[in-house]
C-alpha positions in Angstrom: 131.8 101.1 20.1 131.2 99.4 16.7 131.4 95.6 16.5 134.5 95.4 14.2 136.1 91.9 14.2 134.5 91.0 17.5 134.6 87.4 18.7 131.1 85.7 18.4 130.5 86.0 22.2 131.4 89.7 22.3 129.3 90.4 19.2 126.3 88.7 20.7 126.7 90.6 23.9 127.2 93.9 21.9 124.0 93.3 19.9 122.0 92.5 23.1 123.4 95.6 24.8 122.5 97.8 21.8 118.9 96.4 21.8 118.6 96.8 25.5 120.0 100.4 25.3 117.5 101.4 22.6 114.7 100.0 24.6 115.7 102.0 27.7 117.0 105.2 26.3 114.9 105.9 23.1 112.1 107.7 25.0 111.3 111.3 25.4 111.9 111.7 29.1 113.3 114.5 31.2 116.8 114.5 29.7 115.5 114.1 26.1 113.1 117.1 26.6 115.9 119.2 27.9 118.2 118.4 25.0 115.4 119.1 22.5 114.7 122.5 24.0 118.4 123.5 24.1 118.9 122.3 20.5 115.9 124.3 19.3 117.4 127.3 21.1 120.8 126.5 19.4 122.3 126.9 22.9 125.4 124.9 23.6 123.9 121.7 22.0 127.2 120.0 21.2 128.7 120.6 24.7 125.5 119.2 26.2 125.5 116.1 24.1 129.2 115.5 24.9 128.5 115.8 28.7 125.5 113.4 28.4 127.5 110.9 26.4 130.4 111.0 28.9 128.0 110.5 31.9 126.3 107.6 30.1 129.7 106.0 29.3 131.0 106.3 32.8 127.9 104.9 34.5 127.1 102.2 32.0 130.5 100.7 32.5 130.4 101.3 36.2 127.1 99.6 36.4 128.3 96.6 34.6 131.4 96.4 36.8 129.6 96.8 40.1 127.3 99.8 40.6 124.5 97.5 41.5 126.4 96.2 44.4 126.9 99.7 45.8 123.1 100.3 46.1 122.8 97.0 47.9 125.4 98.2 50.4 123.8 101.7 50.7 120.0 101.0 50.4 119.1 104.6 51.5 120.9 105.9 48.4 118.0 105.1 46.1 115.5 107.1 48.3 117.8 110.1 48.4 118.2 110.1 44.6 114.4 109.6 44.1 113.4 112.6 46.2 116.1 114.9 44.8 114.8 113.8 41.4 111.2 114.7 42.3 112.2 118.1 43.5 114.4 118.8 40.4 111.6 117.7 38.0 109.0 119.9 39.8 111.3 122.9 39.7 111.8 122.5 36.0 108.1 121.9 35.4 107.3 125.1 37.3 109.8 127.1 35.2 108.4 125.7 31.9 104.8 126.3 33.0 105.6 129.9 33.9 107.1 130.5 30.5 104.2 128.9 28.8 101.6 131.1 30.6 103.3 134.4 30.0 101.9 136.2 26.9 105.3 137.6 26.1 107.0 134.2 26.2 108.7 133.3 22.9 112.2 133.2 21.3 113.4 136.2 23.3 112.2 134.8 26.6 113.5 131.3 25.7 117.0 132.6 25.4 117.0 133.5 29.1 116.7 129.9 30.2 119.9 127.8 30.2 121.5 130.3 27.8 124.9 130.4 29.5 127.3 127.5 28.9 127.7 126.8 32.6 123.9 126.7 33.2 123.4 124.5 30.2 126.1 122.0 31.3 124.8 122.0 34.9 121.4 121.3 33.4 122.7 118.3 31.5 124.4 116.9 34.6 121.2 117.5 36.6 118.9 115.8 34.2 121.2 112.8 34.1 122.3 112.3 37.7 119.2 113.7 39.5 116.9 111.6 37.3 115.9 108.4 39.2 115.0 106.9 35.8 118.7 107.2 34.9 119.7 105.2 37.9 117.0 102.6 37.3 118.2 102.2 33.7 121.8 101.7 35.0 120.7 99.1 37.4 118.9 97.2 34.6 122.0 97.4 32.4 124.2 96.1 35.2 121.9 93.3 36.0 121.4 92.0 32.5 125.2 92.4 31.7 126.0 89.8 34.4 124.4 87.1 32.2 127.2 87.6 29.7 130.0 86.9 32.2 133.3 87.5 30.5 131.6 89.2 27.5 129.8 91.7 29.8 132.0 94.6 28.6 130.7 93.9 25.1 127.2 94.3 26.4 128.3 97.6 28.0 129.7 98.7 24.7 126.5 97.9 22.9 124.5 99.8 25.4 126.8 102.8 25.0 126.4 102.6 21.2 122.6 102.8 21.7 122.9 105.8 24.0 125.2 107.6 21.6 122.9 107.0 18.6 119.9 108.3 20.6 121.8 111.4 21.6 122.7 112.0 17.9 119.0 111.6 16.9 117.9 114.1 19.6 120.6 116.6 18.5 119.8 116.3 14.8 116.0 116.3 15.4 116.2 119.5 17.5 118.0 121.3 14.7 115.4 120.1 12.1 112.5 121.4 14.3 114.2 124.8 15.0 112.6 126.7 12.1 109.1 125.8 13.5 109.9 127.8 16.7 110.3 131.3 15.1 107.1 132.5 16.8 106.0 132.9 20.5 103.1 130.5 20.2 105.2 127.5 19.3 107.5 128.2 22.2 104.6 128.4 24.6 103.2 125.1 23.4 106.6 123.4 23.7 107.0 124.7 27.3 103.5 123.7 28.2 104.2 120.1 27.0 107.5 120.0 28.8 105.8 121.2 32.0 103.2 118.5 31.8 105.8 115.8 31.1 108.0 116.9 34.0 105.1 117.2 36.4 103.8 113.7 35.4 107.2 112.1 35.9 107.6 113.8 39.3 104.2 112.6 40.4 104.8 109.1 39.3 108.2 108.9 41.0 106.6 110.3 44.3 104.0 107.5 44.1 106.7 104.9 43.7 108.3 105.9 47.0 
């Protein structure tokens, strides 16, 4: 993913892809909030980051190589993804709000959510593939990449580099914040904030439809 001995055209495409990727991915959205929470819980963080990185890699290169054309052939696909995403975000907002409103919520209660490896990995997949923002980002990546013609795979590599760096930052950041969440109040505040973020994103997506 690093621009070692790249030809000028590929290096330029890689740099543009990295800048585009940072602009698209470096935000605290649904996937980022999920990763932060799991990292603070110290619950299968490495496996989650690897799954998210693998999904990003597959779909970034697929988008550059023709994912945009697929949505043009199947125009209904975007609506299906959007409403699945709205339902998924509302469900997670409800779960987070319920934890935030319970007086006994805290580290012990937090461990009950996404504590198994299977649930955590399914959550990582869901927050990627059922997130309409993910598909929108992929469409943007695929569209911009076409401007680089033969060097478009360099653009894809740059975008993947940005995605990987952001995942590393999230993983490291969640570990740094972990000591702050040794009491129930901090967990309830975090869950309340996550519930608001998820509900806001679901509402905004529903208004787009």
